C-alpha positions as CSV (number, residue, x, y, z in Angstrom):
1,M,-12.7,-0.5,-13.9
2,G,-9.9,0.9,-11.8
3,F,-9.5,4.4,-10.2
4,L,-7.7,5.3,-13.5
5,S,-8.6,3.2,-16.5
6,I,-6.7,3.4,-19.8
7,K,-8.3,1.3,-22.6
8,S,-6.9,0.7,-26.1
9,V,-5.1,4.0,-26.3
10,H,-3.4,4.6,-29.6
11,H,-1.8,7.9,-30.6
12,T,-0.3,9.2,-33.8
13,Y,1.2,12.6,-34.4
14,F,0.3,14.0,-37.9
15,T,2.2,16.6,-39.9
16,V,1.7,17.8,-43.4
17,S,4.2,15.2,-44.7
18,S,4.3,12.5,-42.1
19,A,2.6,10.4,-39.5
20,T,4.4,9.2,-36.4
21,T,2.8,6.6,-34.1
22,A,3.8,7.4,-30.5
23,L,1.6,4.8,-28.6
24,N,0.0,1.6,-29.7
25,N,-2.8,-0.3,-27.8
26,I,-2.1,0.8,-24.2
27,N,-4.3,-0.9,-21.7
28,L,-3.8,-0.5,-17.9
29,D,-5.6,0.2,-14.7
30,I,-4.3,2.1,-11.7
31,G,-5.8,1.7,-8.2
32,E,-6.6,4.6,-5.8
33,G,-3.7,5.4,-3.6
34,E,-1.2,3.5,-5.8
35,F,2.1,4.9,-6.9
36,V,3.2,3.7,-10.3
37,S,6.0,4.5,-12.7
38,F,6.2,4.7,-16.4
39,L,9.7,3.6,-17.4
40,G,11.3,3.1,-20.7
41,P,13.9,4.4,-23.2
42,S,13.6,7.6,-25.1
43,G,10.9,7.5,-27.7
44,C,8.6,5.1,-25.9
45,G,5.8,7.6,-25.4
46,K,5.9,8.0,-21.6
47,T,5.3,11.8,-21.7
48,T,2.7,11.5,-24.5
49,L,0.7,9.0,-22.4
50,L,1.0,11.3,-19.4
51,S,-0.3,14.2,-21.4
52,I,-3.3,12.1,-22.6
53,I,-4.1,11.1,-19.0
54,A,-3.9,14.8,-18.0
55,G,-6.4,15.6,-20.7
56,L,-3.9,17.9,-22.4
57,I,-4.2,16.0,-25.7
58,D,-6.9,13.6,-27.0
59,P,-5.7,10.1,-28.1
60,T,-6.2,9.1,-31.7
61,E,-8.0,6.1,-30.4
62,G,-9.1,4.7,-27.0
63,T,-10.4,6.1,-23.8
64,V,-9.0,7.3,-20.4
65,H,-11.3,7.5,-17.4
66,L,-10.7,8.8,-13.9
67,E,-13.3,7.6,-11.3
68,N,-15.4,6.3,-14.2
69,K,-15.5,9.7,-15.9
70,P,-13.6,10.9,-19.1
71,V,-10.4,12.7,-18.0
72,Q,-11.5,15.7,-20.0
73,L,-14.2,16.2,-17.3
74,S,-11.7,15.6,-14.4
75,I,-8.9,18.1,-15.2
76,N,-9.5,20.0,-12.0
77,K,-8.9,16.7,-10.1
78,M,-5.3,16.4,-11.4
79,G,-2.0,17.9,-10.3
80,Y,1.2,18.1,-12.4
81,M,4.8,18.3,-11.1
82,L,7.5,18.8,-13.7
83,Q,11.2,18.9,-14.0
84,Q,11.2,22.7,-13.8
85,D,9.3,24.2,-10.9
86,Y,7.7,27.0,-13.0
87,L,7.4,29.3,-10.0
88,F,6.7,32.9,-11.0
89,P,9.8,34.9,-10.0
90,W,8.0,38.1,-9.3
91,K,5.5,36.5,-6.9
92,S,6.3,35.6,-3.3
93,I,6.3,31.9,-2.2
94,E,2.9,32.4,-0.6
95,E,1.5,33.9,-3.8
96,N,3.0,31.0,-5.8
97,I,1.5,28.2,-3.7
98,L,-2.0,29.9,-3.7
99,L,-2.0,30.4,-7.4
100,G,-3.8,27.1,-8.3
101,L,-6.5,27.8,-5.7
102,K,-6.9,31.3,-7.1
103,I,-7.2,30.1,-10.7
104,N,-9.7,27.4,-9.6
105,G,-11.8,29.9,-7.8
106,T,-11.5,27.9,-4.5
107,L,-9.2,30.2,-2.5
108,N,-10.6,31.1,0.9
109,E,-9.1,31.5,4.4
110,N,-9.4,27.8,5.2
111,K,-7.7,26.7,2.0
112,K,-5.0,29.4,2.5
113,S,-4.3,28.1,6.0
114,Q,-4.0,24.5,4.8
115,A,-1.6,25.5,2.0
116,L,0.6,27.4,4.4
117,S,0.6,24.4,6.8
118,L,1.9,22.3,3.9
119,L,4.9,24.5,3.8
120,K,5.6,23.5,7.4
121,V,5.2,19.9,6.5
122,M,7.8,20.3,3.8
123,G,10.3,22.0,6.1
124,L,9.7,25.4,4.5
125,E,8.2,27.3,7.4
126,G,9.0,31.0,7.4
127,I,9.7,31.5,3.7
128,E,6.2,32.8,2.7
129,R,7.5,36.3,2.0
130,Q,10.6,35.2,0.1
131,Y,10.9,34.9,-3.7
132,P,11.9,31.9,-5.8
133,A,15.4,33.3,-6.6
134,Q,16.2,33.2,-2.9
135,L,15.7,29.4,-2.7
136,S,17.7,26.4,-3.7
137,G,16.6,24.1,-6.4
138,G,15.4,21.5,-3.9
139,M,13.4,24.1,-1.9
140,R,11.8,25.4,-5.1
141,Q,10.7,21.8,-6.0
142,R,9.2,21.4,-2.6
143,V,7.3,24.7,-3.1
144,A,6.1,23.4,-6.4
145,L,4.8,20.2,-4.7
146,V,3.0,22.4,-2.1
147,R,1.4,24.4,-4.9
148,T,0.2,21.1,-6.5
149,L,-1.1,19.5,-3.3
150,A,-2.8,22.7,-2.2
151,T,-5.5,22.1,-4.9
152,E,-6.2,18.7,-3.4
153,P,-5.8,16.7,-6.6
154,K,-7.1,13.1,-6.8
155,L,-4.2,12.2,-9.2
156,L,-0.7,13.5,-9.1
157,M,1.5,13.3,-12.2
158,L,5.2,13.6,-11.8
159,D,7.2,14.1,-15.0
160,E,10.9,13.6,-14.1
161,P,10.6,16.1,-11.2
162,F,14.0,15.3,-9.7
163,S,16.1,15.0,-12.8
164,A,17.5,18.5,-12.6
165,L,18.7,18.2,-9.0
166,D,22.0,17.0,-7.5
167,Y,22.0,13.4,-6.4
168,Q,21.8,14.1,-2.6
169,T,18.9,16.5,-3.0
170,K,17.2,14.1,-5.3
171,L,17.4,11.3,-2.7
172,K,16.0,13.5,0.0
173,L,13.1,14.7,-2.2
174,E,12.3,11.1,-3.2
175,D,11.7,10.3,0.5
176,L,9.8,13.5,1.2
177,V,7.5,13.2,-1.8
178,A,6.9,9.5,-1.1
179,D,6.1,10.1,2.5
180,T,3.8,13.1,1.7
181,L,1.8,11.3,-0.9
182,K,1.4,8.3,1.3
183,A,0.3,10.4,4.2
184,F,-2.3,12.2,2.0
185,G,-3.4,8.9,0.3
186,K,-2.6,10.3,-3.2
187,T,-2.5,8.3,-6.4
188,A,0.6,9.2,-8.4
189,I,2.2,8.5,-11.7
190,L,5.9,9.0,-12.1
191,V,7.5,9.3,-15.6
192,T,11.2,8.6,-15.4
193,H,14.1,7.0,-17.2
194,D,15.8,6.3,-13.9
195,I,15.4,2.6,-13.0
196,G,16.5,3.1,-9.4
197,E,14.1,5.9,-8.8
198,A,11.2,3.8,-10.2
199,V,12.1,0.8,-8.0
200,A,12.6,2.8,-4.9
201,M,9.3,4.8,-5.1
202,S,6.8,2.6,-6.8
203,D,4.2,0.0,-6.1
204,R,4.3,-1.1,-9.8
205,I,6.4,-0.2,-12.7
206,F,5.1,-0.2,-16.3
207,L,8.0,-0.8,-18.7
208,F,7.4,0.5,-22.3
209,S,9.0,-0.5,-25.5
210,P,9.8,2.3,-28.1
211,R,8.7,3.2,-31.5
212,P,5.8,2.9,-31.2
213,G,5.3,2.8,-27.4
214,K,3.8,-0.4,-26.2
215,L,3.4,-1.8,-22.7
216,H,6.2,-4.4,-22.6
217,K,6.1,-5.7,-19.1
218,T,4.7,-4.8,-15.6
219,F,6.8,-5.2,-12.5
220,I,5.2,-5.5,-9.1
221,I,7.5,-4.2,-6.3
222,P,7.8,-6.6,-3.4
223,E,6.1,-5.7,-0.2
224,E,9.5,-5.7,1.6
225,L,10.5,-2.7,-0.5
226,R,7.2,-0.9,-0.6
227,K,7.1,-0.6,3.2
228,L,10.5,1.1,3.3
229,S,11.3,4.7,2.4
230,P,12.9,5.1,-1.0
231,F,16.3,5.7,0.6
232,E,16.0,2.6,2.7
233,A,14.7,0.6,-0.2
234,R,17.9,1.4,-2.2
235,H,20.0,-0.5,0.4
236,H,17.8,-3.7,0.4
237,S,19.1,-6.8,-1.4
238,L,15.8,-7.1,-3.4
239,F,16.4,-3.6,-4.8
240,T,19.6,-4.7,-6.5
241,Q,17.9,-7.9,-7.9
242,L,15.0,-6.0,-9.3
243,F,17.2,-3.2,-10.7
244,Q,19.3,-5.7,-12.6
245,T,16.2,-7.6,-13.9
246,I,14.7,-4.3,-15.3
247,W,18.1,-3.2,-16.6
248,K,18.3,-6.4,-18.7
249,E,14.8,-5.9,-20.0
250,M,15.6,-2.4,-21.1
251,E,18.8,-3.5,-22.8
252,S,16.8,-6.1,-24.7
253,L,14.5,-3.3,-25.9
254,E,17.3,-1.1,-27.1
255,P,20.6,-3.0,-27.0
256,S,22.8,-0.2,-28.3
257,A,21.5,2.4,-25.8
258,E,23.2,3.4,-22.6
259,Y,21.1,4.1,-19.5
């Protein structure tokens, strides 16, 4: 069993008048320290699966284990980074990044010092007393990452965290997030519809087919790309080859769609 083990997961959403199957027979293992991406067209169940892994919803069938324990018993070992930063506008940056520790009941002077040092790592030194409205979108996302890492999660889930940013900021944050997670040895799952982002950042890519979501194919990123920063990887010849291969697979899943 892997660090994160997903076995025979099936999920159906029920309403009074209908039943919609979002996921069908998902089986995969993720190793500790691995960075993987869930990629696929709209309606393939990527975010549903992430919510199941996070313990936010229970699957209709199947199991998810983190370090051999049901994820429902491991919620405090997980961190979530979303498209929106969800910083509290009335709280200072320092108050925002310490919020998770405060909620978990683990805030002390040592943890506070570590969290503040993370701001420096992210290039945000000296903004502790500022408020979210005073920061750019990219800076706010870096604060959100500090808030998440401050709780020392074993598993970090990234749900399209760069999609609301301009392209230049997005590329810079890809590098920063990848370098930071590698430095801290974190295991991460990225949910994205962006093929380039998945190829540049991942060790493996899980491609899902839609309606209901099934694991269609797994792509292993070549070592030549994995040892590069995301920005550098985008300029490697293997990046273009893999991008085109995955593009064609996605077109075969939903021929009329535009990506």
